[in-house]
C-alpha positions, 0 to 999 in steps of 0.5 A: 473453533480454532479457525474461527478465532484465527480468522477473527484475529487475522481480520482484526489485524487487517482492520488495524492496517486500514486504521493506520492508513487512514490515520496516515491521511489525517496526519498528512492533512495536519502536515505531520509527514513523518508520522504519516510515513511511519503509520504507512510503515506500520500498516505494512507490518500489519499486512504482513502479520494478517496473512501469517496469522490466517495461514498459521490458523488455517483460517483463510477466507474469501471475506478476509482476502477481499477485506485485505485488498480494500485495506491495502488500497487505502493504506498503500494506494490512497494514503501514500499518494496523498502523503507524497502529493501534499509533501512534495508533488503539489508545490513542485509539479501541480497538475503533473503531480495530480496526474501521477498520484491518480495513476498510482492509485488507479494502478494500485486498484488494478493490481489488487483486482488482478491479484484477486482474480488470477490466483497465482501462488508461486509468484507475484505478477507486478510489484505488490502494492504493499511494496509500492506503498512502503517505497513511497513512505520511505521517499517521504522520509527521505524527501528533503534529501531527494530531488522532487523530479526523482520522486515523481519519476519513482512514483510514476515507475512504481505505478507502471510496475504494479500493473506490469507482467514482471514476475516476482518470486514469493518469499 
């Protein structure tokens, strides 16, 4: 019974993750970039909590793992890509900006798929999409202070780092 409650609670928190990511897209459409970035950061918190809740109640499941990946692709792949494109890349780079955010989203999807298949528990292979999405949200908040060229280079680099063979120890 306790594991069922834990599983339900973890899945609800995971769903809050995708709600934050989707709301971030909506706020991007209405040009409230600070709120969009804040919602992505809130999604990061939800992503951290759902795994802790599932482990705490020993209620991890295949459904929860797949749901988490789908939510992460929206909240840390699509949402930050649309945000940084609308806020910075569209007006400064046009086609190159489109190509970079497409690369970012595709690499995020590949990273999540690889994570679900390889089942390595000691370390991450490539940077987690959550870290990449958080970084893009912070770039958005700092965009007035940063050169757009620096931003596009960082987003491009994050894309490649997500699918790299870089081993990052889990904390």
